[in-house]
DRENPA-3360 file (N, C-alpha, C; in nm, 2 decimals, always signed):
BEGIN
1 = XXXXXXXX = -0.82/+2.05/-0.15/-0.77/+2.01/-0.08/-0.62/+2.02/-0.19 ~ -0.56/+2.05/-0.20/-0.42/+2.08/-0.28/-0.45/+1.95/-0.38 ~ -0.34/+1.96/-0.44/-0.32/+1.82/-0.54/-0.22/+1.75/-0.55 ~ -0.11/+1.82/-0.46/-0.04/+1.79/-0.35/-0.05/+1.69/-0.23 ~ -0.15/+1.75/-0.21/-0.19/+1.68/-0.05/-0.25/+1.57/-0.10 ~ -0.33/+1.58/-0.16/-0.43/+1.46/-0.22/-0.34/+1.38/-0.28 ~ -0.23/+1.42/-0.34/-0.18/+1.25/-0.42/-0.07/+1.19/-0.34 ~ -0.04/+1.28/-0.16/-0.01/+1.23/-0.08/-0.09/+1.16/-0.02;
9 = XXXXXXXX = -0.17/+1.16/+0.03/-0.26/+1.08/+0.06/-0.34/+0.99/-0.02 ~ -0.30/+0.97/-0.14/-0.30/+0.87/-0.27/-0.14/+0.78/-0.23 ~ -0.10/+0.85/-0.22/+0.06/+0.71/-0.20/+0.02/+0.63/-0.08 ~ +0.03/+0.76/+0.02/+0.01/+0.72/+0.15/-0.09/+0.63/+0.25 ~ -0.21/+0.69/+0.20/-0.31/+0.62/+0.28/-0.43/+0.51/+0.21 ~ -0.48/+0.57/+0.04/-0.55/+0.52/-0.05/-0.46/+0.36/-0.10 ~ -0.37/+0.41/-0.21/-0.30/+0.28/-0.23/-0.30/+0.14/-0.12 ~ -0.21/+0.17/-0.04/-0.21/+0.06/+0.11/-0.36/-0.01/+0.17;
17 = XXXXXXXX = -0.44/+0.12/+0.15/-0.55/+0.06/+0.19/-0.63/-0.11/+0.14 ~ -0.64/+0.01/-0.02/-0.65/-0.10/-0.11/-0.62/-0.19/-0.15 ~ -0.45/-0.25/-0.13/-0.40/-0.33/-0.11/-0.39/-0.42/-0.02 ~ -0.43/-0.37/+0.15/-0.44/-0.49/+0.22/-0.60/-0.43/+0.25 ~ -0.70/-0.40/+0.19/-0.89/-0.40/+0.28/-0.87/-0.56/+0.24 ~ -0.98/-0.66/+0.32/-1.01/-0.79/+0.34/-1.14/-0.69/+0.22 ~ -1.17/-0.86/+0.15/-1.30/-0.84/+0.10/-1.35/-0.84/+0.13 ~ -1.45/-0.84/+0.27/-1.53/-0.85/+0.35/-1.56/-0.59/+0.41;
25 = XXXXXXXX = -1.46/-0.62/+0.36/-1.47/-0.41/+0.41/-1.48/-0.33/+0.24 ~ -1.43/-0.38/+0.13/-1.42/-0.35/+0.04/-1.53/-0.23/+0.01 ~ -1.69/-0.28/+0.09/-1.80/-0.17/+0.06/-1.74/-0.09/+0.19 ~ -1.68/-0.05/+0.33/-1.68/+0.04/+0.39/-1.56/+0.15/+0.38 ~ -1.47/+0.03/+0.28/-1.31/+0.13/+0.31/-1.33/+0.19/+0.09 ~ -1.31/+0.07/+0.09/-1.21/+0.10/-0.11/-1.33/+0.26/-0.18 ~ -1.50/+0.15/-0.12/-1.57/+0.20/-0.19/-1.63/+0.30/-0.21 ~ -1.59/+0.38/-0.06/-1.68/+0.51/-0.05/-1.52/+0.63/-0.06;
33 = XXXXXXXX = -1.42/+0.59/-0.03/-1.28/+0.67/-0.06/-1.26/+0.67/-0.25 ~ -1.31/+0.59/-0.35/-1.28/+0.57/-0.45/-1.42/+0.68/-0.52 ~ -1.51/+0.64/-0.48/-1.67/+0.80/-0.57/-1.58/+0.92/-0.45 ~ -1.52/+0.92/-0.35/-1.49/+1.05/-0.33/-1.38/+1.11/-0.42 ~ -1.30/+1.02/-0.42/-1.13/+1.03/-0.53/-1.24/+1.09/-0.67 ~ -1.30/+0.97/-0.74/-1.30/+1.02/-0.87/-1.40/+1.15/-0.90 ~ -1.48/+1.15/-0.78/-1.56/+1.31/-0.82/-1.49/+1.35/-0.73 ~ -1.34/+1.46/-0.72/-1.25/+1.53/-0.74/-1.15/+1.53/-0.84;
41 = XXXXXXXX = -1.16/+1.40/-0.91/-1.03/+1.37/-0.98/-1.18/+1.51/-1.13 ~ -1.25/+1.39/-1.17/-1.41/+1.44/-1.25/-1.47/+1.63/-1.29 ~ -1.42/+1.67/-1.13/-1.42/+1.80/-1.10/-1.34/+1.92/-1.13 ~ -1.25/+1.85/-1.05/-1.13/+1.93/-0.99/-1.02/+1.94/-1.12 ~ -0.96/+1.83/-1.10/-0.89/+1.72/-1.12/-0.86/+1.76/-1.33 ~ -0.98/+1.67/-1.40/-0.98/+1.69/-1.49/-1.01/+1.85/-1.59 ~ -1.10/+1.94/-1.52/-1.12/+2.08/-1.56/-0.94/+2.11/-1.59 ~ -0.84/+2.04/-1.47/-0.73/+2.15/-1.47/-0.66/+2.06/-1.62;
49 = XXXXXXXX = -0.67/+1.96/-1.64/-0.59/+1.90/-1.77/-0.70/+1.96/-1.89 ~ -0.82/+2.02/-1.92/-0.92/+2.06/-2.01/-0.84/+2.18/-2.02 ~ -0.83/+2.26/-1.91/-0.80/+2.41/-1.96/-0.64/+2.45/-2.00 ~ -0.53/+2.33/-1.94/-0.39/+2.32/-1.96/-0.41/+2.31/-2.09 ~ -0.50/+2.14/-2.17/-0.50/+2.21/-2.34/-0.53/+2.28/-2.39 ~ -0.64/+2.37/-2.36/-0.66/+2.40/-2.45/-0.65/+2.58/-2.45 ~ -0.61/+2.59/-2.33/-0.57/+2.77/-2.30/-0.45/+2.78/-2.22 ~ -0.35/+2.64/-2.24/-0.22/+2.64/-2.17/-0.20/+2.72/-2.09;
57 = XXXXXXXX = -0.29/+2.67/-1.97/-0.23/+2.71/-1.85/-0.36/+2.63/-1.76 ~ -0.31/+2.54/-1.64/-0.44/+2.43/-1.59/-0.51/+2.56/-1.46 ~ -0.63/+2.65/-1.50/-0.71/+2.75/-1.42/-0.76/+2.69/-1.28 ~ -0.70/+2.61/-1.24/-0.72/+2.57/-1.06/-0.60/+2.65/-0.96 ~ -0.59/+2.77/-0.93/-0.49/+2.82/-0.90/-0.48/+2.77/-0.78 ~ -0.60/+2.74/-0.69/-0.63/+2.75/-0.56/-0.56/+2.60/-0.57 ~ -0.58/+2.51/-0.64/-0.57/+2.41/-0.59/-0.43/+2.31/-0.58 ~ -0.28/+2.43/-0.65/-0.20/+2.46/-0.66/-0.11/+2.47/-0.56;
65 = XXXXXXXX = -0.15/+2.58/-0.45/-0.07/+2.66/-0.33/-0.04/+2.75/-0.34 ~ +0.05/+2.78/-0.28/+0.10/+2.90/-0.30/+0.23/+2.97/-0.35 ~ +0.21/+2.96/-0.50/+0.33/+2.96/-0.56/+0.39/+3.12/-0.62 ~ +0.53/+3.12/-0.58/+0.56/+3.27/-0.62/+0.72/+3.24/-0.70 ~ +0.71/+3.34/-0.82/+0.78/+3.42/-0.87/+0.78/+3.45/-1.02 ~ +0.81/+3.46/-1.13/+0.82/+3.52/-1.22/+0.69/+3.43/-1.28 ~ +0.60/+3.45/-1.40/+0.48/+3.43/-1.41/+0.47/+3.26/-1.46 ~ +0.64/+3.24/-1.59/+0.75/+3.09/-1.63/+0.72/+3.01/-1.57;
73 = XXXXXXXX = +0.77/+3.09/-1.44/+0.79/+2.93/-1.32/+0.72/+2.93/-1.28 ~ +0.64/+3.01/-1.21/+0.45/+2.92/-1.17/+0.34/+2.86/-1.23 ~ +0.41/+2.85/-1.35/+0.31/+2.79/-1.52/+0.41/+2.64/-1.46 ~ +0.56/+2.68/-1.47/+0.60/+2.61/-1.54/+0.59/+2.47/-1.38 ~ +0.58/+2.55/-1.27/+0.54/+2.47/-1.12/+0.41/+2.36/-1.11 ~ +0.33/+2.47/-1.19/+0.17/+2.42/-1.17/+0.21/+2.31/-1.29 ~ +0.26/+2.25/-1.42/+0.26/+2.17/-1.47/+0.27/+2.05/-1.39 ~ +0.41/+2.04/-1.33/+0.52/+2.02/-1.25/+0.39/+1.96/-1.14;
81 = XXXXXXXX = +0.34/+1.99/-1.08/+0.26/+1.96/-0.97/+0.11/+1.94/-1.05 ~ +0.07/+1.91/-1.14/-0.02/+1.87/-1.17/+0.03/+1.72/-1.22 ~ +0.13/+1.69/-1.29/+0.20/+1.59/-1.35/+0.16/+1.49/-1.24 ~ +0.25/+1.56/-1.13/+0.32/+1.43/-1.00/+0.17/+1.45/-0.96 ~ +0.08/+1.46/-0.98/-0.04/+1.40/-0.88/-0.12/+1.29/-1.03 ~ -0.15/+1.38/-1.20/-0.16/+1.25/-1.20/-0.05/+1.11/-1.21 ~ +0.12/+1.14/-1.19/+0.08/+1.01/-1.20/+0.04/+0.95/-1.09 ~ +0.04/+1.00/-0.98/-0.02/+0.93/-0.83/-0.18/+0.86/-0.89;
89 = XXXXXXXX = -0.30/+0.90/-0.97/-0.36/+0.86/-0.96/-0.34/+0.76/-1.03 ~ -0.22/+0.76/-1.13/-0.22/+0.70/-1.24/-0.18/+0.54/-1.17 ~ -0.16/+0.57/-1.08/-0.05/+0.46/-1.01/-0.13/+0.37/-0.84 ~ -0.25/+0.45/-0.87/-0.38/+0.39/-0.84/-0.47/+0.32/-0.94 ~ -0.50/+0.39/-1.03/-0.57/+0.30/-1.13/-0.49/+0.16/-1.19 ~ -0.40/+0.12/-1.15/-0.27/+0.01/-1.18/-0.30/-0.08/-1.12 ~ -0.32/-0.03/-0.97/-0.36/-0.07/-0.84/-0.44/-0.18/-0.83 ~ -0.56/-0.11/-0.88/-0.69/-0.12/-0.89/-0.66/-0.26/-1.02;
97 = XXXXXXXX = -0.65/-0.26/-1.11/-0.65/-0.32/-1.22/-0.59/-0.45/-1.21 ~ -0.50/-0.44/-1.14/-0.36/-0.54/-1.10/-0.41/-0.72/-1.06 ~ -0.38/-0.83/-1.14/-0.42/-0.88/-1.14/-0.43/-1.00/-0.99 ~ -0.35/-0.92/-0.93/-0.34/-0.94/-0.78/-0.50/-0.90/-0.69 ~ -0.63/-0.84/-0.80/-0.72/-0.84/-0.71/-0.85/-0.83/-0.83 ~ -0.82/-0.94/-0.93/-0.88/-0.95/-1.08/-0.88/-1.05/-1.11 ~ -0.88/-1.13/-1.02/-0.86/-1.28/-1.06/-0.93/-1.42/-1.14 ~ -1.06/-1.27/-1.05/-1.23/-1.33/-1.14/-1.26/-1.25/-1.29;
105 = XXXXXXXX = -1.16/-1.14/-1.35/-1.16/-1.09/-1.45/-1.12/-1.19/-1.58 ~ -1.30/-1.20/-1.61/-1.24/-1.27/-1.76/-1.19/-1.20/-1.85 ~ -1.08/-1.32/-1.93/-1.00/-1.27/-2.05/-1.07/-1.21/-2.16 ~ -1.08/-1.16/-2.25/-1.15/-1.09/-2.38/-1.21/-1.20/-2.46 ~ -1.19/-1.31/-2.48/-1.23/-1.41/-2.55/-1.31/-1.53/-2.48 ~ -1.28/-1.51/-2.38/-1.40/-1.61/-2.26/-1.58/-1.57/-2.27 ~ -1.65/-1.65/-2.24/-1.76/-1.65/-2.27/-1.89/-1.56/-2.12 ~ -1.97/-1.47/-2.19/-1.96/-1.37/-2.15/-2.06/-1.42/-1.97;
113 = XXXXXXXX = -1.99/-1.34/-1.91/-2.01/-1.36/-1.76/-2.14/-1.27/-1.68 ~ -2.20/-1.29/-1.55/-2.27/-1.26/-1.45/-2.18/-1.12/-1.36 ~ -2.23/-1.01/-1.40/-2.11/-0.94/-1.31/-2.14/-0.93/-1.14 ~ -2.22/-0.99/-1.05/-2.23/-1.03/-0.93/-2.20/-1.15/-0.89 ~ -2.12/-1.25/-1.00/-2.01/-1.33/-0.97/-1.87/-1.27/-1.01 ~ -1.90/-1.22/-1.10/-1.69/-1.20/-1.12/-1.67/-1.09/-1.04 ~ -1.82/-0.99/-0.95/-1.77/-0.89/-0.89/-1.72/-0.94/-0.73 ~ -1.67/-1.09/-0.73/-1.68/-1.20/-0.59/-1.56/-1.17/-0.57;
121 = XXXXXXXX = -1.47/-1.17/-0.75/-1.30/-1.18/-0.69/-1.26/-1.11/-0.81 ~ -1.33/-0.99/-0.79/-1.24/-0.88/-0.91/-1.33/-0.72/-0.86 ~ -1.21/-0.69/-0.81/-1.24/-0.52/-0.74/-1.29/-0.45/-0.87 ~ -1.23/-0.45/-0.99/-1.29/-0.39/-1.03/-1.43/-0.40/-1.07 ~ -1.52/-0.56/-1.10/-1.59/-0.58/-1.08/-1.73/-0.51/-1.01 ~ -1.61/-0.50/-0.86/-1.69/-0.51/-0.79/-1.73/-0.30/-0.78 ~ -1.63/-0.29/-0.80/-1.67/-0.10/-0.88/-1.80/-0.07/-0.97 ~ -1.78/-0.17/-1.08/-1.86/-0.14/-1.17/-1.99/-0.20/-1.07;
129 = XXXXXXXX = -2.04/-0.30/-1.01/-2.16/-0.33/-0.95/-2.23/-0.21/-0.89 ~ -2.11/-0.13/-0.81/-2.15/-0.06/-0.75/-2.15/+0.05/-0.71 ~ -2.13/+0.14/-0.93/-2.10/+0.21/-1.05/-2.04/+0.34/-0.98 ~ -1.90/+0.28/-0.91/-1.87/+0.40/-0.85/-1.79/+0.43/-0.94 ~ -1.80/+0.41/-1.10/-1.70/+0.46/-1.27/-1.81/+0.58/-1.31 ~ -1.98/+0.54/-1.21/-2.02/+0.64/-1.28/-1.93/+0.79/-1.23 ~ -1.88/+0.81/-1.13/-1.81/+0.93/-1.10/-1.69/+0.95/-1.18 ~ -1.69/+0.87/-1.28/-1.49/+0.88/-1.34/-1.53/+0.94/-1.48;
137 = XXXXXXXX = -1.38/+1.00/-1.48/-1.42/+1.06/-1.68/-1.24/+1.06/-1.73 ~ -1.26/+1.01/-1.84/-1.16/+1.05/-1.95/-1.07/+1.14/-1.91 ~ -1.10/+1.25/-1.90/-1.06/+1.37/-1.94/-0.94/+1.38/-1.82 ~ -0.96/+1.33/-1.65/-0.91/+1.30/-1.61/-0.72/+1.22/-1.59 ~ -0.76/+1.18/-1.73/-0.67/+1.00/-1.79/-0.57/+1.09/-1.91 ~ -0.64/+1.24/-1.91/-0.53/+1.28/-2.07/-0.44/+1.27/-2.07 ~ -0.42/+1.36/-1.92/-0.25/+1.38/-1.86/-0.18/+1.24/-1.87 ~ -0.20/+1.15/-1.80/-0.18/+1.02/-1.76/-0.13/+0.93/-1.91;
145 = XXXXXXXX = -0.19/+0.98/-2.04/-0.14/+1.02/-2.15/-0.08/+1.02/-2.25 ~ -0.02/+1.12/-2.15/+0.14/+1.23/-2.23/+0.26/+1.12/-2.16 ~ +0.21/+1.20/-2.06/+0.34/+1.11/-1.95/+0.40/+0.94/-1.97 ~ +0.46/+0.91/-2.01/+0.51/+0.75/-2.04/+0.49/+0.64/-1.88 ~ +0.57/+0.74/-1.82/+0.54/+0.73/-1.62/+0.38/+0.66/-1.62 ~ +0.34/+0.77/-1.65/+0.15/+0.76/-1.57/+0.13/+0.69/-1.70 ~ +0.13/+0.66/-1.84/+0.03/+0.55/-1.90/+0.03/+0.41/-1.87 ~ +0.18/+0.39/-1.75/+0.25/+0.28/-1.79/+0.15/+0.18/-1.70;
153 = XXXXXXXX = +0.11/+0.31/-1.58/+0.08/+0.24/-1.50/-0.16/+0.25/-1.49 ~ -0.22/+0.38/-1.59/-0.33/+0.38/-1.63/-0.37/+0.31/-1.75 ~ -0.29/+0.29/-1.83/-0.35/+0.18/-1.97/-0.37/+0.05/-1.93 ~ -0.28/-0.03/-1.84/-0.37/-0.15/-1.80/-0.56/-0.12/-1.75 ~ -0.58/+0.01/-1.70/-0.66/+0.06/-1.60/-0.77/+0.03/-1.67 ~ -0.73/+0.08/-1.84/-0.83/+0.14/-1.96/-0.81/-0.11/-1.98 ~ -0.70/-0.10/-1.99/-0.78/-0.28/-2.07/-0.87/-0.39/-1.99 ~ -0.84/-0.34/-1.88/-0.90/-0.40/-1.80/-1.06/-0.33/-1.80;
161 = XXXXXXXX = -1.14/-0.22/-1.79/-1.22/-0.17/-1.78/-1.29/-0.24/-1.97 ~ -1.20/-0.24/-2.07/-1.31/-0.34/-2.21/-1.28/-0.44/-2.12 ~ -1.22/-0.53/-2.08/-1.17/-0.66/-2.04/-1.34/-0.68/-1.99 ~ -1.37/-0.62/-1.87/-1.53/-0.60/-1.77/-1.64/-0.54/-1.85 ~ -1.62/-0.47/-1.95/-1.73/-0.44/-2.06/-1.82/-0.58/-2.13 ~ -1.71/-0.63/-2.24/-1.68/-0.74/-2.27/-1.74/-0.83/-2.21 ~ -1.73/-0.87/-2.08/-1.68/-0.99/-2.01/-1.86/-0.97/-1.98 ~ -1.93/-0.85/-1.93/-2.02/-0.87/-1.84/-2.16/-0.80/-1.97;
169 = XXXXXXXX = -2.09/-0.72/-2.13/-2.20/-0.72/-2.13/-2.30/-0.58/-2.13 ~ -2.13/-0.51/-1.98/-2.27/-0.36/-1.94/-2.26/-0.26/-2.00 ~ -2.42/-0.22/-2.06/-2.39/-0.15/-2.19/-2.38/+0.07/-2.09 ~ -2.36/+0.09/-1.95/-2.32/+0.18/-1.93/-2.17/+0.20/-1.93 ~ -2.08/+0.10/-1.95/-1.99/+0.08/-1.96/-1.86/+0.05/-2.04 ~ -1.99/-0.01/-2.15/-1.95/+0.03/-2.30/-1.99/+0.14/-2.36 ~ -2.09/+0.24/-2.31/-2.09/+0.36/-2.36/-1.97/+0.44/-2.31 ~ -1.95/+0.43/-2.22/-1.82/+0.49/-2.12/-1.68/+0.41/-2.21;
177 = XXXXXXXX = -1.70/+0.33/-2.25/-1.51/+0.26/-2.33/-1.62/+0.38/-2.51 ~ -1.71/+0.38/-2.54/-1.69/+0.43/-2.69/-1.76/+0.58/-2.75 ~ -1.78/+0.68/-2.58/-1.80/+0.81/-2.60/-1.71/+0.86/-2.53 ~ -1.63/+0.83/-2.42/-1.57/+0.85/-2.38/-1.39/+0.83/-2.39 ~ -1.36/+0.73/-2.37/-1.21/+0.69/-2.31/-1.15/+0.67/-2.47 ~ -1.28/+0.60/-2.61/-1.20/+0.67/-2.75/-1.16/+0.82/-2.80 ~ -1.30/+0.83/-2.78/-1.23/+0.97/-2.83/-1.19/+1.03/-2.77 ~ -1.15/+1.01/-2.60/-1.03/+1.11/-2.58/-0.88/+1.04/-2.60;
185 = XXXXXXXX = -0.88/+0.87/-2.66/-0.74/+0.85/-2.69/-0.76/+0.95/-2.85 ~ -0.74/+0.95/-2.89/-0.82/+1.00/-3.04/-0.76/+1.12/-3.02 ~ -0.80/+1.21/-2.90/-0.76/+1.35/-2.90/-0.63/+1.34/-2.86 ~ -0.55/+1.24/-2.79/-0.42/+1.22/-2.76/-0.37/+1.23/-2.90 ~ -0.37/+1.27/-2.97/-0.30/+1.25/-3.09/-0.34/+1.37/-3.21 ~ -0.33/+1.42/-3.14/-0.38/+1.59/-3.18/-0.24/+1.66/-3.15 ~ -0.17/+1.67/-3.22/-0.05/+1.79/-3.27/-0.01/+1.94/-3.26 ~ -0.17/+1.98/-3.25/-0.16/+2.17/-3.33/-0.18/+2.21/-3.19;
193 = XXXXXXXX = -0.06/+2.28/-3.26/+0.03/+2.39/-3.15/-0.08/+2.54/-3.12 ~ -0.04/+2.60/-3.08/-0.02/+2.54/-2.89/-0.12/+2.55/-2.80 ~ -0.09/+2.39/-2.75/-0.13/+2.35/-2.64/-0.11/+2.31/-2.54 ~ -0.16/+2.21/-2.45/-0.10/+2.21/-2.32/-0.03/+2.04/-2.37 ~ -0.08/+1.94/-2.42/+0.01/+1.87/-2.49/+0.10/+1.90/-2.60 ~ +0.07/+1.98/-2.68/+0.23/+1.96/-2.73/+0.35/+2.04/-2.64 ~ +0.29/+2.12/-2.57/+0.43/+2.16/-2.47/+0.52/+2.01/-2.37 ~ +0.40/+1.97/-2.31/+0.42/+1.86/-2.26/+0.52/+1.76/-2.36;
201 = XXXXXXXX = +0.47/+1.69/-2.50/+0.50/+1.67/-2.55/+0.70/+1.66/-2.58 ~ +0.69/+1.84/-2.61/+0.85/+1.88/-2.62/+0.90/+1.92/-2.51 ~ +0.89/+1.79/-2.36/+0.99/+1.79/-2.26/+1.00/+1.72/-2.31 ~ +0.93/+1.58/-2.36/+0.95/+1.45/-2.30/+0.99/+1.38/-2.40 ~ +1.09/+1.28/-2.40/+1.25/+1.21/-2.50/+1.14/+1.16/-2.62 ~ +1.17/+1.16/-2.73/+1.15/+1.09/-2.81/+1.09/+1.04/-2.86 ~ +1.21/+0.89/-2.78/+1.14/+0.83/-2.75/+1.05/+0.74/-2.65 ~ +1.07/+0.81/-2.55/+0.94/+0.84/-2.47/+0.79/+0.85/-2.51;
209 = XXXXXXXX = +0.76/+0.97/-2.62/+0.69/+0.93/-2.69/+0.67/+0.90/-2.77 ~ +0.69/+0.81/-2.83/+0.67/+0.72/-2.95/+0.63/+0.56/-2.85 ~ +0.68/+0.56/-2.72/+0.67/+0.42/-2.68/+0.53/+0.43/-2.65 ~ +0.51/+0.55/-2.59/+0.34/+0.57/-2.51/+0.24/+0.58/-2.58 ~ +0.33/+0.62/-2.76/+0.20/+0.64/-2.84/+0.14/+0.50/-2.90 ~ +0.23/+0.41/-2.87/+0.26/+0.33/-2.98/+0.21/+0.17/-2.83 ~ +0.15/+0.28/-2.70/+0.05/+0.19/-2.58/-0.10/+0.25/-2.59 ~ -0.07/+0.40/-2.63/-0.23/+0.41/-2.66/-0.30/+0.36/-2.83;
217 = XXXXXXXX = -0.20/+0.35/-2.91/-0.27/+0.25/-3.05/-0.32/+0.15/-3.01 ~ -0.23/+0.10/-2.93/-0.33/-0.06/-2.89/-0.37/-0.05/-2.85 ~ -0.39/+0.07/-2.76/-0.56/+0.04/-2.66/-0.70/+0.05/-2.76 ~ -0.63/+0.18/-2.87/-0.74/+0.20/-2.93/-0.77/+0.04/-3.07 ~ -0.66/+0.00/-3.09/-0.66/-0.14/-3.23/-0.81/-0.21/-3.08 ~ -0.76/-0.22/-2.96/-0.88/-0.33/-2.87/-1.00/-0.29/-2.84 ~ -0.99/-0.19/-2.84/-1.13/-0.09/-2.91/-1.20/-0.11/-2.99 ~ -1.16/-0.13/-3.14/-1.21/-0.14/-3.27/-1.25/-0.26/-3.25;
225 = XXXXXXXX = -1.08/-0.40/-3.27/-1.15/-0.46/-3.29/-1.32/-0.55/-3.18 ~ -1.32/-0.50/-3.10/-1.42/-0.54/-2.99/-1.53/-0.47/-3.03 ~ -1.54/-0.39/-3.08/-1.70/-0.30/-3.08/-1.68/-0.30/-3.22 ~ -1.57/-0.23/-3.33/-1.60/-0.12/-3.41/-1.59/-0.23/-3.50 ~ -1.56/-0.28/-3.56/-1.49/-0.38/-3.66/-1.59/-0.45/-3.73 ~ -1.65/-0.50/-3.66/-1.78/-0.64/-3.74/-1.87/-0.51/-3.76 ~ -1.91/-0.40/-3.70/-1.98/-0.33/-3.70/-1.99/-0.24/-3.81 ~ -1.83/-0.20/-3.88/-1.81/-0.15/-4.03/-1.81/-0.20/-4.09;
233 = XXXXXXXX = -1.74/-0.31/-4.07/-1.80/-0.46/-4.15/-1.90/-0.50/-4.25 ~ -2.05/-0.53/-4.16/-2.13/-0.48/-4.18/-2.18/-0.35/-4.22 ~ -2.14/-0.30/-4.27/-2.22/-0.14/-4.32/-2.11/-0.15/-4.45 ~ -2.02/-0.20/-4.47/-1.92/-0.14/-4.64/-1.96/-0.30/-4.66 ~ -1.98/-0.41/-4.59/-2.01/-0.51/-4.70/-1.88/-0.54/-4.69 ~ -1.89/-0.71/-4.83/-1.77/-0.76/-4.88/-1.61/-0.73/-4.90 ~ -1.61/-0.58/-4.96/-1.48/-0.50/-5.00/-1.44/-0.45/-4.83 ~ -1.50/-0.45/-4.72/-1.49/-0.42/-4.58/-1.39/-0.60/-4.56;
241 = XXXXXXXX = -1.48/-0.65/-4.58/-1.40/-0.81/-4.55/-1.32/-0.84/-4.55 ~ -1.27/-0.74/-4.72/-1.15/-0.82/-4.72/-1.00/-0.76/-4.63 ~ -1.05/-0.67/-4.57/-0.95/-0.58/-4.48/-0.93/-0.63/-4.38 ~ -0.79/-0.63/-4.30/-0.80/-0.65/-4.24/-0.86/-0.54/-4.12 ~ -0.82/-0.60/-3.94/-0.81/-0.54/-3.84/-0.76/-0.47/-3.89 ~ -0.65/-0.44/-3.89/-0.57/-0.32/-3.91/-0.56/-0.22/-4.00 ~ -0.58/-0.29/-4.09/-0.61/-0.17/-4.28/-0.73/-0.10/-4.17 ~ -0.86/-0.14/-4.10/-1.02/-0.10/-4.10/-0.97/+0.03/-3.97;
249 = XXXXXXXX = -0.89/-0.05/-3.87/-0.83/+0.08/-3.80/-0.78/+0.20/-3.87 ~ -0.63/+0.19/-3.97/-0.63/+0.33/-4.00/-0.71/+0.35/-4.09 ~ -0.78/+0.26/-4.17/-0.87/+0.42/-4.21/-0.99/+0.44/-4.14 ~ -1.01/+0.41/-4.03/-1.08/+0.45/-3.93/-0.98/+0.59/-3.85 ~ -0.87/+0.62/-3.82/-0.78/+0.67/-3.77/-0.85/+0.77/-3.88 ~ -0.79/+0.74/-4.04/-0.77/+0.87/-4.05/-0.91/+0.96/-4.14 ~ -0.96/+0.89/-4.09/-1.11/+0.98/-4.14/-1.18/+1.06/-3.92 ~ -1.13/+0.99/-3.80/-1.14/+1.09/-3.73/-1.06/+1.16/-3.72;
% end
């Protein structure tokens, strides 16, 4: 199915269904739909972004529909369609992570909890319990980090994943955050031309780019504080102890 059609399906069906679905029907409706969507995103949507980033064009023509005209015009239309779909996916992720459906999701500084008990009052916890995130890939979200409108919706989802990982001490989610989410966030700062990211950034205003980048750095800082700061402090000893988390994050970024 084309990106434009799936995007409309998300806006007109998926999001209203998630918002209105009773807790007792999550397994029959929300879980099945999201598993299929995450698989689509991981397999096709992720590849579209990767090829755009590395080759300058999203190499999935069948998912853009019948586009006609000069090559440059078609390339621009492809990016617009991909970005539009990215915003739809990001908006859905923002809904999944909203407080409305996650009243039982603990804050970072709360004691650890049992995943099953969290899942009774947290949609994010419920999806993790049923391994729905096993079909999810951060490559699908790379475009969300470029576009401020998409990042505004997608980043709360990432923060919610971190809260869930810390609360449950779930090893799968922890590895996803360290091995997929964090490297993807670091790659977001890659400014080497020519790339899809560089091209899209040139289309955005500088104020939007700076705002989006600050949000991404804030997410990196949260991951660093939760998972890496204490580990690096132990490895480097007293000298590292004298550094703040902010200093440690700056040093870590430079090495990455």
